[in-house]
N, C-alpha and C positions, 0 to 999 in steps of 0.2 A: 461743485461735484464733477470732478474731473477723472479720467483714467489715469493711474499710477503710469508713471513715465516707463518705457520699456526702450533697451537700446535699438533699433533698426539699422541692419547692414545694407548700406548702398553701393552699387557699382556701377562700373562704366562697361558699354559694350568692348569687345576687345575688335582691334581693325580687322576688316573683311581680307581673309586669305588672297594670296595672288593667284590669280587665274592661268593656267596654261594655254597655250595658243588653242582656240576654239576647236579647229581641225584635227587636233589631236584626241579630243574627248570622245570615247566611246558612243555615249548617249547623243552626242552633236551628230557623230557619223550616221545613226540609226535615223534622227530627225532629219536629216537631209537626204538620205536615202527615201525617206516618207514622202518627202516634198519632191522629188524627181520623179518618183513614180505617179503621185498624183497628178503632177503638172500634164501629163498627156491626156488624162481624161477630164480634168477641171478646164485645161485650155481649149480642148476642142468642143467638149459640151457648152462650156462657158459660151461661146459664141452662138451654138444654138439658143441658148437661154436667152441670151440679148435679141438674137434675131426673131425670137417666138414670144417674144414677153413673158417668160417663163421665170422672172427675177423673184416675185413674191412666191411662186410655188417652191424654187429651190430652197429659199429660206425656211419656208413652213415646214418642208420634209424632215429636215433634221430635229425640228422640235417635236414632231410627229412620232419620232422615234422612241420618246421618253416610255409609253407604256410597256415597249419592248425591252428596255432596260430593266425596269421592275420586274417585268415576268422572269428575265435570266435571273436576276440576283434572287428573286423568290424560289423559283423553281432549282437554281442550281447549275446552269447551263452558260456558255460563253455569250458576253455582253453584246459585243458585235452581232453575233447570229440574233440575239433577240431584237437589237436596233434594227439589222436589215428585214428581219420579218415583219415589224411594225411599220418601216418606211415604205416596204413593198405594197402589203396591205392600204397604205394611205395611197399609193401611186394608183392603184388598182381601183380604188373607190373613185378619183379624181379621173381616170382615164372613162370609166363607166358614166359619170355625170358629163363629161366632155360633149358639148354639143348641143346641150339645152338651151333653147332659145331664150327661156324665162330667167335663166341664170348664167352669168358673165363667167369667165375663167376667175377672177379675182373671189367673187361671191362664192363658187364650188370651193374653190381652195380654203377660204376663210371658214367655211360650215365643217369641211372635213377636217381642218385644224383643231377647231373648237371640240369637235367629238374625239380625237385621238387624246388631246390634253386631258379632257374631263376622264377619260378612261384611264389614263395614266395616274392621274390623283385618287380615283377611287381606289386603284389596286395598290398604290403606295400607302395610304392613309387607311383604308378598311380592310384589306384583304392581307397585304403582307405586313404592315405597319412598319413600313422603312420608306427612308428617303433615297436611297442609292440611286447613285447615277446623275442627280442633279447638277453636280458642280463639272462632271466630265462632259456632259450634254451640254452645258452653257458655254464652257471655254475651253474644252478641251485640254491635251497635256503632251504636247509635240515633244517633250523630254523624255517621257516614260512610253514611249510606243513599243509594241512588242512584234515578236514575227509575224503574227497573225494579222497585225494592223498592216505590216508590208504587203503579205499575200492580198489581202482584199483591195489595197490601193492598185496592185500591181493588176487583179482580176476586172478591177472596175474600169481601168484605162485601157487594156486591151479589148474589154466589151465596147468601150466607147469608140475606139479608133476602127475596129471591126464593124460596127453598126454604121459608122460614119460612111467607110467604103461602100458598104453595099445598100444602104437606104439614104444617103443623103440627098440625092436627086428626090426622092420621094417626099423628104421632110420640106424640102423646098417647095415643091409642086402643092402639098396640101397645106402648107403654111400662107402662101400668097395667092393660089387661086384655087380653094377646094372644090368649087362646082366644076372646073375643068378638070381637075385631077380625078373627080370622081366619074365624069364622063368617059375617061380613060380606063377605068377600071382600077385605078388607085384606091385602097382599102385606106382612107385617111385615119380613121379612128384606129385601127390596128397597127399602124407605123406611128402615131401619136402615142399610144399606149407604149410602144417600145422606147420612145423617147424620154418619156417622162420616167419609167421604170427605170431608164439608165441614168437619168439625172438623179434618182433616188439613190441609186447605188454609188453613184461617185461621191454625193452629200453624205451617206453614212460612212463610205472610206475616210471622209476628210473630218467626220466628227471627232476622231482620236486627236486631231492636230489641231483643229481651231475651235471646235465646238459648235452649237447651231446657232450663237449669236454672232458668231465673224466668219462663218463660213463662205458667206457672200464677198468676202475680200478675197477667197480664193476661186470662186466660181463665176462671179458675176463681174465684180470692179477689173480686172484685169482686162478681159474681153471687152467692157465697156471703153476701157483706155485705149486699146490697139483701134477701137471701131473708129476713134476719133483721127484715124491716120490713113485707114485703108477701108477700100468697100468691097475689095474682091475677098471672096469667101476663103479660098485654100490660103493665101498669104495672110490673112488673117487669123486663122486657126494656126498656122505655124507659129508666127510671132507671139501668138497669145500664150502659146505652150511653154516659148522661150522667157517670156517674161513671167509667168506664173512660177517657172523653176528659179528665176534668178531673184524674184522678191522673196520666195520662200528662203532660199539657201541666204541671200543677204540679210533678212528678218531674224532668222535663227541666229544668223552670228551676231547681229546687231544685239539680239536680245542677252546673250552669253556675257557681252563687253559691259552692257549696261545693266546686268541683273534683272531684266524685267521679263514678264510673261511673254513667253515667244508668239503664240496666238495673238496676243494684243498688238506686240510689235511687228508681226507680219501684216496685220490689219490696218495699222497706222501707214505703215511705209506703202501698202496697196493704194491706199488714199490719198496719202501725198503725192504719188507720181501721178494719179488720174487728175488731182487737182491742178498738180503743175501742167499736165499735159492740155487739159482745158484751158488754163490761163494761157499757155504759150499759144494755142490756136487765136484765142481773142485777141492777143497782142499783135500776133502775124498779120490777121487781118486787119489792124489798124496800122499797119505799115512799120512794126517796130519788131525789132528781131533780138533775141535772147539765147544764150546757149544754155538752153535747158538741163543738159546732162552735166554742164558745168555746176550750175546753182543746186542741183540736187547732190552732186558729188561732195561739194562745198557743205551740205547741211551734213551730212554722214560723217564727213572729217570731223566737224566741230561736235558732232553728237560722241563720236569714238574718243576726241580727245578730252571730253570730259570725265572718263574714266581714271582712276587711280589703283594702284596696285599697293597691298600692304605686304608685311612681313608674314613668313609662315614657320613656326617652329613646334617642337615638343610633340606629346600624344596628342591627337585629334581626336576629339570628343563631339558627338552629336547627339542632342537633346532635342525631343520633339516638341514637347509644350513650353509654355512661360515659365511654368513651376519647376518642371525637371531641369531647365538650363539655369534656374535662380540656384538651386540646389548645387548644381553642378561647380558654376561658378564659386559659391562660397567654400566647398569643401576641396578643391582641387589642388590648389596650391600651385607653386610655379612647375614649369615644365608639361603642361597641359594648354591646348587651346579648344574653346567652346564655341560650335557653332549650332544656334537657336532657328529651329525652322518656322515656328509658329510666331507669328510676332503680336505685341500687348492689345489687348481689346479688340483680338480676331477671333472668329468662331472656327474651333478645330475640326468641326464637323465639315466645313468649307475650305479645307487645305488644298491649294494648288502648289507645287513645287516651282521653286524660281532656279536658274540655272545655277547659282553658287551652292542652292542646297543639293541639287544634284551631284555637283562637284565634290560636296563636303561630304556626302553619304559613300561617294567612289572611294574617296581617300581615307575614311575614317577608321581610327582604331577600334573603338567601342562606341555604340549607340545606344542611349537610354530613352526608353520609351514610358510614357505612364501607365498605359495598358487598357484592355477593355475596349469598346468600341469608338473611343475618342480618338485614338491615333492609331487604329487597326490598319491604316493604308501605309504604315512605314516598312512593312515586312515587303508588301510589293514593289514601294518606291526604292528600299535597297537594293533588291533583286535586279530591278531593271536599271539601277546604276552600276550593277556590277560590282556592289560591296562586298569584301571577304569579313567584314568585322562582325563582332560578337552583338547580337542585340540582347540588350537586359532589360527585361521587364518587370517593373519597380514594384509591380502589383502584386506578385508573385509571394506568397507566403506572408502577407500582411496580416496583422492579429486582428483587427476589427473590419473587415469586409459585409458589404451589404449585396444579397443577390436576392431581391424581389421579383417573384416569379420565375426564379431559377435562372436570371442573367446577371451578370455582375454590373452593380453600379458603379462606374468608371469614375466618380467624382470621390474617392477615396480621401483626396488630401483636406478637406474640410473636417477630418478627425486629426487633430495634430499626433495622436499616438500612431496613426499609420506612418506618419512623415520621418518619426525617428526612427521606425524600423526602415524605411525606405531609402534613406540616407546611408545608413548601414550597408545596405544591398548595393548602393552604389558607391560606396567606398572601396567595396570587394572587387566590383568589376574594374575600378581605376587602378587599384593595386596589381590585378592581373594583366593589366596593359602595361603598367610601369612599376614593377617590383621593388625598384630603387627608391621609389618615391612613398614608400608605405609609411613611414613615422610621421611625415607632414601630413598625409593624407588622414591618418587616423587620429591626429591632434586637432585639426580642424573639424573632423566630423563628430569627435567628442564635445567639443565647445558649441558647436551649432546645435546638438542635440539638446545639450541643456538649456540653450537659449528657446528651443522650440517648447520644451515642457514647461519653462517659465511662462511663456505667453499663453500656452494652455492653460494654465492655472489662472491667468489674470482673466482671460476670455470667459472661463467658467463662472468668478466672482461677478463679471460683469453681467454676465445671461441671469443669474439669480437676483439682480435688483429687479427685473422684470415681473411683476405679479404673476401667480402661475395661471391665472385666469386669463391672460393677455399673450402668453407664449406661443401665439398661433401665427404662421408664416404661409404667405401667397407669395410666391415668386415666379419669372417668367417660364422656366422649365424645372423640371425634378431633378435639381442638382442639389439640394441642400439636405438629403436625407442622413447624410452622415455627420452635418454640422447639428440637425436637430436631435438626433441618437445620442450624440456627445453631451450636449448642454442642456438637456431637458427641454427642447421645444417640439413644436407640432406643426408638421405641414399639413396643413388642411386643403390646399389646392395648387394648383400653377395654370399659367395661361396656356402654355403649350402641354398638353397631357403626355408627356414622354419624356425620356432623358437626354433625347438629342434635340436641337434646334430645328432640324431640317423638318419634323414632323408640322402640321397645321391644325389650328384648333377649330372646330367646326361650331356652328351657330348655335346649336344644342349644348355642347360642352361650354361655351362661353356664358349662357344663359344659366347653367347650373352652377358654374363658377360662382355668378354675381350671385345667387340665392343662398350658395354657403357663406360667402363673405358677409351677407346681412344676417343669415341666421347665427353665426358664430361670433358675430359683432367683432369681426377682425378690424384692426386699426389701420392697418397699412398693406399696399402692396408693392413688392420691391422689384421694379426693373432690374435687368441686369446690363452691365457693360458691353458686352459683345454680341446683344441682339437688339433689334429694333424696341423701341419702349413705347411705341404707338397705341398697341391693343393692351397693355398693362394700365398705361395710363387713363386710356377709354374705360377700363372695367373701373378702376378707382373713382374716377369721376362720376361715375352711373352708380356707384354703391356708396359714395360718400368718403372713401379711405383716402389716406395719405398715400401718394406715390413718389414724394420729392427725394427719397433717399434710394441711392442706387447701388447694388451687391456686385460682387465681381465673383462669378462664378465657374467659367472654364478658363479664364485668363486673367494674368497679371494687368495691371494697370500700366500706362507710359512712363518713359522714363521722368523723374521728377514728382510724380504724383504719390499720394499716401499708401497707394497698393502696388507701388512699381516692384517690390519682393515679397516673398511670401508671407514673412513677419510682419509686414506693413499692410497687409491684403487682410490677413486674420484680425488684426485691429480695426482696421476699415471697416470691414464687415459687420463686426460686432458692433461698433459705434454706430452705424446705420442702422441696426436692427433695434438698437435700445433707444435712438431719436425717434425712429417710425413708430414704435409700438408703445412709448410712454411720452416722447416728446422732450425728454431730458438727454443729458449726455451719460455715459457710462459712470457708475461709482464702482470704486475698489479700493 
């Protein structure tokens, strides 16, 4: 009892396009401007952070901006404004609790942070039903900074410089001898409140660049590095400003060369410089001398030397998802290059652009997106990259779209009938970009559409082999509505009660799902390849269901796997469902 053999088309990824000089790229220039503006505020306040023991607070205030981001998206105002409002509220809370003898500064910060994160989760899950802002909050996106980010960075740095010039002596006095400062009439709590508010402002300004998880690499680590070399405040601050700027520009340039996330690259470089400085000090104290600058420079040269350049020719196509890229490669023929943004087995809801992604968007002749909230980030990414390419939404005009609750379910490719129409729309976009290629594109598109129809019939026969009473699906998130509607299945529940994996299930929702599985006698819970399977497998264990068969919902599989292309994904999913619900292979 095996599935009828269906030809599967395999492909290899094209070579990475050659990258121009990093300093010539507009988005790199904006990122460098952002780092130069941030360097003043981060460098100056970083010294105060280290001096006053505010490192934990500076990290926490970035995460505390989460509820502001959720409010901004839900109510429709600027995200930096929401983050700034939430961070300011957090800073005021910490300042109000400062000086309580029963609570130390770390405990106070932890309590405030827990409250802000709880508020953000409630707003995201129960009020606005959204997970927006999580990726930007955590990791930033230096390659996609906007003019408002530059303005905020400039304001934050100007405020930090002005406050240091006017209040620096008072911050020193209240930090080292609060009793004496109070006797002299220095209002310590007021001045400390100004300090923590400014730290909050600089941290929020840095969120767009590095995100909450890595912001310490900007506002703490460089100051700690310079502290190893000097004890004098003014030289310490001046050198730290220069170091933040140097590490930011070097890290951004290196990220473009290595095609690595800029925030993580800057953080890694900052940590490497700190570790090297500390090691140098230890070696020097033991009578050994090495040239640290030469060692670091050699490391950077080796890293840059690992980069390679490929060729570049033809009409440049950018595809957002793995499925869209697969279709584009199969129907394009000669004279086109395809750049794929999302990688296999990755969650499209958590996309962060890499340097070569932004470069590809900037140079693209045509951009294909899947549609809906799955890749709605592409319009902003293309605008920020300065792209002039036509953006073709393949979901427009498809014959079998689902709109539960009035919103588009973006997982339309699980009904192959939609795919046959989508590739025709894609072919029209390719021909508009290269009219001379019309014949080859039309021929390849017709052949591929015929293959999709043939596999659609095979999958339908396969699903009919499942007894009707057993055709009940429980998956990780609500991504298989199209598949169920096309092949006579019923989705009786999902681990994540939403069409996006950003949402999180509550304890009550999981309990109700377990009751449904037992009541409906569901035989299998299907984890998904691009999200963690832990919760799905735990629910299956509690209910006695099988959870050993994985489905591909939002992404194709890696190269060499059964699901490495769309046709293979359809067959792999069908086989997994039949195995999970019947214990047998597909019969056709």
